[in-house]
N, C-alpha and C positions, 0 to 999 in steps of 0.2 A: 506501589508498583511503579516501575519506570523502565523505559527503554535502555538497553545496554548502549554505551557510546557508539556512535555511527561507524567509526572504523572498525569495531569489532562486530558489530550488529548486522550490517547490511550484506546480504548475499544476493548477487544479481546473477540470474540465469539468462544467458544469451541463447537465442535460437534463430532459425531461419537464415537465408542466404544474405539478407542485408544486415544481420546482426541486430534486429530489433529486440528490445528487452521484452522477454515473455512474462516472467514473474520476478517479484522482489520479496525476499523473505526477511522478516524482522523477528529475531528470537527475543522473547520476553520472558519474565519470570513465571507467568501463568501459561505459557505455551506459545509456540511460534505463530506468527501471523503471515500468511503467504498472499501477497497482493498480486492478482492477475492483471499485470499492467497491459499487456497486448490486448486482452479481452476488454478492458475499459477503453483503451485507445480505439479499438474497433467500434465499440458501441456508441461512444461520445463523439468520435470523429474531430474532437476539438482539444488541442493540448493546453491552450491558455487557460481553460477552466480551472486547471490545477497548477500548471506551470506559468504563473503570471509573468514571471521574468524571463521566460524562454526555456529551452531544454535543459535538463539536468535535475539535480536534487532540488526539492522543494524547500525554499527558505523557511526556517522556523517549524518545520515538521517534526512533531513529537507526539507523545501519548495525549497531550491535552488537545491538540489539533485533530488527531485521529478521532478522538471520542467526542470532539465538538463539532465545529463547522466542516471539518475535513470529511473523512470517511462517513462516519455515522450520520452527521448532519446532511450530507448529500443523499445518502440512502433513504433517510427519513423524508426529505423533500420530494425525492423522485418516487417514493413508495416502492422501491426496488432495492434489493440487496440485504446482506446481513445487517442487523442492529443489536443483536444480543451477544454478550461476551463469548460464549461457546461457539457461536457462528464463525468467529474469526479466529480466536485463540484455540487452535486445534491440538497444541502440545506435540511432543515428538520431534522428529527431524524436520529440518528446513528444506530438504530436497525431495 
């Protein structure tokens, strides 16, 4: 399993008056993963925890990072959020 190349894979949905990123969808072979960006931004209040080099795409973000110290690792450490395959890979449409 691998992520589709970033140029084809990333769908960003903009909402709100300031154009804040609401959700980011990553189509994958086993089902789309929709990341609720604004929800994380509001809950954490800290961008640099994920965006170490500042705003924008996270350098080196891929399946390995998402399943390791990135998404899953953070959820396990905080004891909050999805950690099982089907909790993130929902399948179907990315919108």
